[in-house]
C-alpha positions as CSV (number, residue, x, y, z in Angstrom):
1,M,-22.4,26.9,-23.5
2,K,-24.6,24.7,-25.8
3,D,-27.4,22.5,-24.5
4,G,-26.2,22.9,-20.9
5,R,-22.8,21.5,-21.8
6,M,-19.7,23.6,-21.0
7,L,-17.2,20.9,-21.9
8,S,-18.7,18.6,-24.6
9,A,-20.6,20.9,-26.9
10,R,-18.4,20.0,-29.9
11,F,-18.1,16.3,-29.2
12,G,-18.8,14.2,-32.2
13,R,-18.4,17.1,-34.7
14,V,-16.1,16.4,-37.6
15,D,-14.8,20.0,-37.6
16,G,-15.1,20.8,-33.9
17,H,-11.3,20.6,-33.5
18,R,-10.6,23.4,-35.8
19,L,-9.7,26.9,-34.7
20,A,-12.2,28.6,-37.0
21,V,-15.1,26.7,-35.5
22,Y,-13.9,27.3,-31.9
23,E,-13.5,31.0,-32.5
24,R,-16.9,31.2,-34.3
25,E,-18.5,29.7,-31.1
26,G,-16.8,32.1,-28.7
27,G,-13.4,30.5,-28.4
28,Y,-10.5,32.5,-27.0
29,T,-12.8,35.3,-25.7
30,A,-12.0,34.1,-22.2
31,L,-8.3,34.5,-23.0
32,R,-8.9,38.1,-24.3
33,K,-10.8,38.9,-21.1
34,A,-8.2,37.4,-18.8
35,L,-5.2,39.1,-20.5
36,G,-7.1,42.4,-21.2
37,S,-8.8,43.1,-17.9
38,M,-7.7,40.7,-15.2
39,S,-4.5,40.3,-13.2
40,P,-3.1,36.8,-12.6
41,A,-4.3,37.1,-9.0
42,E,-7.8,37.9,-10.2
43,V,-7.8,34.9,-12.5
44,R,-6.7,32.6,-9.6
45,E,-9.4,34.2,-7.3
46,E,-12.2,33.6,-9.9
47,V,-11.2,29.9,-10.3
48,E,-10.9,29.5,-6.6
49,K,-14.4,31.0,-6.0
50,A,-15.8,28.7,-8.7
51,G,-14.7,25.8,-6.6
52,L,-13.2,23.9,-9.6
53,R,-11.7,20.7,-8.3
54,G,-9.0,18.7,-10.1
55,R,-10.6,16.2,-12.5
56,G,-7.6,13.8,-12.7
57,G,-8.6,11.9,-9.6
58,A,-7.5,13.7,-6.4
59,G,-10.2,16.4,-6.6
60,F,-8.0,19.1,-5.1
61,P,-9.2,22.7,-5.7
62,A,-7.4,24.1,-8.7
63,G,-7.3,27.7,-7.7
64,V,-5.9,26.8,-4.3
65,K,-3.2,24.7,-5.9
66,W,-2.2,27.6,-8.1
67,G,-1.8,29.8,-5.0
68,F,0.9,27.5,-3.6
69,V,3.4,28.9,-6.2
70,P,5.8,31.2,-4.2
71,K,5.1,34.9,-5.0
72,Q,8.7,35.7,-5.5
73,A,9.2,32.9,-8.1
74,E,11.0,34.1,-11.2
75,Q,10.6,31.0,-13.3
76,V,7.4,29.0,-13.2
77,Y,6.4,26.0,-15.4
78,F,2.9,24.6,-16.3
79,F,2.1,21.0,-17.2
80,V,-1.1,19.7,-18.8
81,N,-1.5,16.1,-17.7
82,A,-2.9,14.2,-20.7
83,D,-1.3,10.9,-19.7
84,E,-4.7,9.2,-19.4
85,S,-4.0,5.6,-18.5
86,E,-6.5,4.6,-15.8
87,P,-8.5,1.6,-17.1
88,G,-12.0,2.6,-17.8
89,T,-11.2,6.3,-18.3
90,F,-11.2,8.0,-21.8
91,K,-12.9,11.4,-21.3
92,D,-9.6,13.4,-21.7
93,R,-9.0,11.7,-25.0
94,Y,-12.4,13.0,-26.2
95,L,-11.6,16.5,-25.1
96,L,-8.4,16.6,-27.0
97,D,-9.7,14.8,-30.0
98,Y,-13.0,16.8,-30.5
99,D,-12.1,20.1,-29.0
100,P,-8.3,20.6,-28.4
101,H,-8.5,24.4,-28.4
102,Q,-10.7,24.4,-25.3
103,T,-7.9,22.8,-23.3
104,I,-5.3,25.0,-25.0
105,E,-7.2,28.1,-24.1
106,G,-7.7,27.0,-20.6
107,S,-4.0,26.1,-20.3
108,I,-2.9,29.6,-21.5
109,I,-5.2,31.3,-19.0
110,S,-4.0,29.0,-16.2
111,S,-0.4,29.5,-17.1
112,Y,-1.0,33.3,-17.0
113,A,-2.6,32.9,-13.6
114,V,0.7,31.5,-12.2
115,N,3.0,33.6,-14.4
116,A,4.4,30.6,-16.2
117,A,6.3,31.2,-19.4
118,L,6.5,27.6,-20.7
119,C,3.7,25.1,-20.8
120,F,4.0,21.3,-21.7
121,I,1.1,19.2,-22.8
122,Y,2.1,15.6,-21.8
123,I,0.2,13.0,-23.9
124,R,0.6,9.3,-23.5
125,G,2.6,7.7,-26.3
126,E,-0.1,5.3,-27.5
127,F,-2.2,8.3,-28.7
128,G,-0.3,8.9,-31.9
129,W,-3.2,10.4,-33.8
130,L,-4.1,12.6,-30.8
131,I,-0.6,13.9,-30.5
132,D,-0.8,15.0,-34.2
133,R,-4.1,16.6,-33.7
134,V,-3.0,18.6,-30.6
135,N,0.2,19.7,-32.4
136,R,-1.8,21.1,-35.3
137,A,-4.1,22.9,-32.8
138,V,-1.1,24.4,-31.1
139,D,0.3,25.5,-34.4
140,E,-3.0,27.2,-35.2
141,A,-2.9,29.0,-31.8
142,Y,0.6,30.3,-32.5
143,A,-0.5,31.5,-36.0
144,A,-3.4,33.3,-34.5
145,G,-1.3,35.1,-31.9
146,Y,-2.7,33.2,-28.9
147,L,0.8,31.7,-28.1
148,G,4.3,33.2,-28.3
149,R,5.6,36.5,-27.3
150,D,3.3,39.4,-26.3
151,I,0.0,37.4,-26.7
152,L,-2.8,39.7,-28.0
153,G,-0.6,42.8,-27.2
154,S,-0.9,42.1,-23.5
155,G,2.8,41.8,-22.8
156,Y,2.4,38.3,-21.5
157,G,4.2,35.5,-23.4
158,L,3.9,31.7,-23.3
159,E,5.6,28.9,-25.3
160,M,3.8,25.6,-25.5
161,I,5.3,22.2,-26.2
162,V,3.5,18.9,-26.9
163,H,5.5,16.1,-25.2
164,K,5.0,12.5,-26.1
165,G,5.2,10.1,-23.2
166,A,6.3,6.5,-23.4
167,G,3.1,4.8,-22.3
168,A,3.8,4.5,-18.5
169,Y,0.7,4.6,-16.3
170,I,2.9,5.9,-13.4
171,C,3.7,9.1,-15.4
172,G,0.1,10.1,-14.7
173,E,1.5,10.9,-11.2
174,E,2.7,14.5,-11.4
175,T,6.3,14.0,-10.2
176,G,6.7,10.9,-12.3
177,L,5.4,13.0,-15.3
178,I,7.9,15.8,-14.5
179,N,10.8,13.3,-14.2
180,S,9.8,11.9,-17.6
181,V,10.0,15.3,-19.3
182,E,13.4,15.9,-17.6
183,G,14.6,12.8,-19.4
184,R,14.8,10.7,-16.3
185,K,13.1,7.5,-15.3
186,G,9.4,8.1,-14.9
187,Q,9.2,7.4,-11.2
188,P,7.5,9.5,-8.5
189,N,9.4,11.6,-5.9
190,I,8.8,11.8,-2.2
191,K,6.8,14.8,-1.2
192,P,7.3,17.4,0.2
193,P,8.6,19.4,-1.6
194,F,5.5,19.5,-3.8
195,P,5.9,20.5,-7.5
196,A,4.3,23.9,-6.8
197,V,7.4,24.8,-4.8
198,S,10.1,22.7,-6.5
199,G,9.2,20.8,-9.7
200,F,10.5,20.9,-13.2
201,L,14.2,21.7,-13.1
202,G,13.8,22.5,-9.4
203,Q,11.5,25.4,-10.2
204,P,7.8,26.0,-9.2
205,T,5.6,23.8,-11.4
206,I,1.8,23.4,-11.6
207,V,0.4,20.1,-13.1
208,N,-3.3,20.0,-13.9
209,N,-5.5,17.5,-15.7
210,V,-7.0,18.1,-19.2
211,E,-10.6,18.2,-18.0
212,T,-9.7,20.6,-15.2
213,L,-8.2,23.1,-17.6
214,A,-11.0,22.7,-20.2
215,S,-13.4,24.1,-17.6
216,V,-11.4,27.3,-17.1
217,P,-12.6,29.3,-20.2
218,F,-16.3,29.0,-19.1
219,I,-15.4,30.2,-15.6
220,I,-13.5,33.2,-16.9
221,N,-16.2,34.1,-19.5
222,D,-19.3,33.6,-17.4
223,G,-18.0,34.0,-13.9
224,F,-17.8,31.8,-10.9
225,E,-21.5,32.2,-10.0
226,A,-22.6,30.8,-13.4
227,Y,-20.3,27.8,-12.9
228,R,-21.7,27.2,-9.4
229,R,-25.2,27.0,-10.8
230,F,-24.3,23.5,-11.7
231,G,-23.4,20.7,-9.2
232,T,-23.5,20.9,-5.5
233,E,-22.1,23.4,-2.9
234,K,-19.0,21.3,-2.3
235,S,-18.8,19.7,-5.7
236,P,-19.7,22.5,-8.2
237,G,-19.7,22.3,-11.9
238,T,-20.2,19.5,-14.4
239,K,-18.3,16.3,-14.8
240,L,-17.4,14.1,-17.7
241,W,-18.0,10.4,-17.1
242,S,-16.4,7.7,-19.2
243,V,-18.9,4.8,-19.2
244,S,-18.0,1.3,-20.4
245,G,-19.7,-2.1,-19.9
246,P,-23.0,-3.7,-21.2
247,V,-25.2,-0.6,-20.9
248,K,-27.4,0.4,-23.8
249,K,-25.5,3.7,-24.4
250,P,-21.9,3.6,-23.3
251,G,-19.7,6.6,-24.0
252,V,-18.6,9.9,-22.5
253,Y,-21.3,12.0,-20.7
254,E,-21.3,15.5,-19.3
255,V,-23.7,15.9,-16.4
256,P,-23.9,18.2,-13.3
257,L,-22.1,16.8,-10.3
258,G,-24.6,15.5,-7.7
259,I,-26.9,13.8,-10.2
260,P,-28.4,10.6,-8.7
261,F,-26.8,7.5,-10.1
262,R,-30.3,6.0,-10.6
263,E,-31.2,8.9,-12.9
264,F,-27.9,8.8,-14.8
265,F,-28.1,5.0,-15.2
266,H,-31.7,4.9,-16.6
267,D,-32.1,8.3,-18.3
268,H,-28.7,8.7,-19.9
269,L,-27.2,5.2,-20.2
270,G,-30.5,3.5,-20.9
271,G,-29.9,0.8,-18.4
272,M,-28.4,-2.6,-19.1
273,V,-28.6,-4.3,-22.5
274,E,-31.1,-7.0,-23.0
275,G,-30.3,-10.2,-21.1
276,E,-28.0,-8.6,-18.6
277,K,-28.5,-7.5,-15.0
278,L,-26.5,-5.0,-13.0
279,K,-24.1,-6.6,-10.6
280,A,-21.7,-3.9,-9.5
281,V,-20.1,-0.6,-10.6
282,I,-16.6,0.8,-10.4
283,V,-17.4,4.4,-10.4
284,G,-14.2,6.4,-10.6
285,G,-11.8,4.3,-12.6
286,S,-10.2,0.9,-11.8
287,S,-8.4,2.2,-8.7
288,V,-11.4,2.9,-6.5
289,P,-13.5,0.5,-4.4
290,V,-16.3,-1.3,-6.2
291,L,-20.0,-0.8,-5.2
292,T,-22.7,-3.4,-5.5
293,A,-25.8,-2.8,-7.5
294,D,-27.8,-2.3,-4.3
295,E,-25.2,0.2,-2.9
296,I,-24.9,2.4,-6.0
297,M,-28.5,2.9,-6.9
298,D,-29.3,5.5,-4.2
299,V,-25.9,7.4,-4.4
300,D,-25.4,10.8,-5.9
301,L,-22.5,11.3,-8.2
302,D,-20.4,13.9,-6.4
303,Y,-17.2,13.8,-4.4
304,E,-18.8,13.8,-0.9
305,S,-21.6,11.4,-1.6
306,L,-19.4,8.8,-3.2
307,A,-16.9,9.1,-0.3
308,E,-19.7,8.5,2.2
309,A,-20.7,5.4,0.2
310,G,-17.2,4.0,0.6
311,T,-15.7,4.8,-2.8
312,M,-14.2,7.7,-4.7
313,L,-15.2,9.8,-7.7
314,G,-11.6,9.5,-9.0
315,S,-11.2,10.1,-12.7
316,G,-14.8,9.4,-13.5
317,G,-14.1,6.1,-15.4
318,M,-17.3,4.2,-14.7
319,I,-17.1,0.5,-15.4
320,V,-20.5,-1.2,-15.3
321,I,-20.3,-4.9,-14.3
322,P,-23.0,-7.4,-15.3
323,E,-24.1,-10.5,-13.4
324,S,-22.7,-12.6,-16.2
325,L,-19.1,-11.5,-15.3
326,G,-17.2,-13.2,-12.6
327,M,-15.6,-10.8,-10.1
328,V,-12.4,-13.0,-9.7
329,E,-11.9,-12.9,-13.4
330,L,-12.2,-9.1,-13.4
331,I,-9.9,-8.5,-10.5
332,E,-7.3,-10.8,-12.1
333,V,-7.2,-8.5,-15.1
334,L,-6.9,-5.4,-12.9
335,M,-4.2,-6.8,-10.7
336,H,-2.2,-7.8,-13.8
337,F,-2.4,-4.2,-14.9
338,Y,-1.1,-2.7,-11.6
339,W,1.6,-5.4,-11.4
340,D,2.7,-4.6,-15.0
341,E,2.6,-0.8,-14.4
342,S,4.4,-0.6,-11.1
343,C,7.6,1.4,-11.5
344,G,9.3,-0.9,-9.1
345,Q,10.7,1.8,-6.9
346,C,8.9,0.8,-3.7
347,T,9.1,-2.8,-2.4
348,P,5.5,-3.1,-1.1
349,C,4.2,-2.1,-4.6
350,R,6.8,-3.9,-6.7
351,E,6.3,-7.2,-4.8
352,G,2.8,-6.8,-3.5
353,T,1.1,-6.2,-6.8
354,G,2.8,-9.3,-8.2
355,W,1.7,-11.4,-5.3
356,L,-1.9,-10.2,-5.6
357,H,-2.0,-11.1,-9.3
358,K,-0.3,-14.5,-8.9
359,I,-2.6,-15.6,-6.1
360,V,-5.8,-14.5,-7.9
361,K,-4.5,-16.1,-11.2
362,R,-3.8,-19.3,-9.3
363,M,-7.3,-19.4,-7.9
364,R,-8.8,-18.9,-11.3
365,R,-6.7,-21.8,-12.7
366,G,-8.4,-24.0,-10.1
367,E,-5.2,-24.2,-7.9
368,G,-6.3,-22.0,-5.0
369,V,-5.7,-23.4,-1.5
370,G,-7.1,-22.7,1.9
371,G,-5.9,-19.4,3.3
372,D,-5.5,-17.7,-0.1
373,I,-8.2,-15.2,0.7
374,E,-6.5,-14.3,4.0
375,R,-3.2,-14.0,2.2
376,L,-4.7,-11.5,-0.2
377,E,-6.0,-9.4,2.8
378,T,-2.6,-9.6,4.5
379,I,-0.7,-8.5,1.4
380,C,-3.1,-5.6,1.1
381,D,-2.3,-4.6,4.7
382,G,1.4,-4.5,3.8
383,M,0.9,-2.3,0.8
384,A,-1.7,0.4,1.7
385,G,-0.2,3.8,2.6
386,L,3.4,2.5,2.6
387,T,4.7,3.7,-0.8
388,I,5.9,7.0,-2.4
389,C,2.9,7.3,-4.7
390,P,-0.7,6.0,-4.7
391,L,-0.2,3.2,-7.2
392,S,0.1,0.6,-4.5
393,D,-3.2,1.9,-2.9
394,A,-4.8,1.9,-6.4
395,A,-4.3,-1.9,-6.5
396,V,-5.3,-2.4,-2.8
397,M,-8.6,-0.5,-2.9
398,P,-10.3,-2.6,-5.6
399,M,-8.7,-5.8,-4.3
400,R,-10.0,-5.3,-0.8
401,S,-13.5,-4.3,-1.9
402,F,-13.8,-7.2,-4.3
403,V,-12.9,-9.7,-1.6
404,E,-15.2,-8.0,1.0
405,K,-18.3,-7.7,-1.2
406,F,-17.9,-10.8,-3.4
407,R,-16.1,-13.2,-1.0
408,P,-18.4,-16.2,-1.9
409,E,-17.0,-16.1,-5.5
410,F,-13.4,-16.4,-4.2
411,E,-14.4,-19.1,-1.7
412,A,-16.2,-21.0,-4.4
413,L,-13.0,-21.4,-6.4
414,I,-11.2,-22.8,-3.4
415,E,-14.1,-25.1,-2.6
416,K,-14.1,-26.3,-6.2
417,K,-10.4,-27.1,-5.9
418,A,-11.0,-29.1,-2.7
419,A,-13.8,-31.0,-4.3
420,L,-11.7,-31.9,-7.3
421,V,-8.9,-33.1,-5.1
422,A,-11.3,-35.2,-3.0
423,A,-12.8,-36.7,-6.2
424,S,-9.3,-37.5,-7.5
425,R,-8.3,-39.3,-4.3
426,W,-11.6,-41.2,-4.3
427,A,-11.0,-42.3,-7.9
428,R,-7.5,-43.6,-6.9
429,G,-9.0,-45.4,-3.9
430,E,-7.2,-43.1,-1.4
431,P,-8.8,-42.1,2.0
432,E,-10.5,-38.7,2.0
433,K,-8.1,-37.5,4.6
434,Q,-4.4,-38.3,5.0
435,T,-3.7,-40.0,8.3
436,W,-0.3,-39.9,10.0
437,P,1.1,-42.4,12.5
438,S,1.2,-41.1,16.0
């Protein structure tokens, strides 16, 4: 690990994606150790002891998830979820662009841990250059004997396929992803059964996020205790944060989990650019509740602390919002995204996301009417927890928090409309209020 970074040491290097560089800096030694001296069960146990939690959003312990595969399973599949589509999130793209072999090595070790013989890397279709880069890295791994039959003379074999998605956000959900690879519509399935029991082609299947798997080589090489030296007791390790917005130094940062936001904001991001003031932060990607500037400043960046503050770590897509940006404008953009990306399978999501977007858009056009804010809240109540997958909730959580914490901005649009209507009536010589005969 270089400069305290286990995931991002090769970020920004022109040649960091090449096998020769990765091997020169210790690449694939973890694979040799796992295949040469550890059983699949020992690999699972090491990752479980490390406390590695899924970095795609849910935060479920990776080693525990692997243990759900039935022991008697004869055919197991492994999927690498690189369908990074959450607004504000771009750290997996960095991992695969600058250091694809780290994820490939972690995927091979993880596949070995569950006795999988076939591994798919599912990449969103818009990342054309990235698909080419990962394909070249996979070819290098095959040529070096890290993939294929009898890897490094261990008797274990693994085939790896890079699969191009079609750009659907919903395929970031693991069962939607599996359906997509099977050639069916990318829509989520009702669970249970969970993929670890019945997934791809009806067989046990594990789906893990890119960042999760990129952490595995360090754990195997250095041991779970070394990994736990970073982070907190319940949120061990380091985390990649994708930071966008008017801060002085936006980008992707690797820091230990549990770092105070105040320290991260000032020491790493450099604070706001000149002329801007912090208004709010969406910490974990667009699908989590927003925190105001006052709320976020004294919060630590780990799973438990963020949950206690009323939000989620999610995918680590941090969107910094300045005072100069209207919250209604921002939530309109987000609601349009969720409406456009809903797969349409569940009525509350298919209709609800559209209604949320239309009402907010109408308010921004100056056509909001009394009761619109209450309508937004009622629609959210009819969407939350009532669909097959979390996309509906992903729209509800930011919508609710925006209304709750920035209600005056919504009310101001309705009041502005009422004032304009009153002024128009006055100009036409009409009474301020319509009277009706008794």
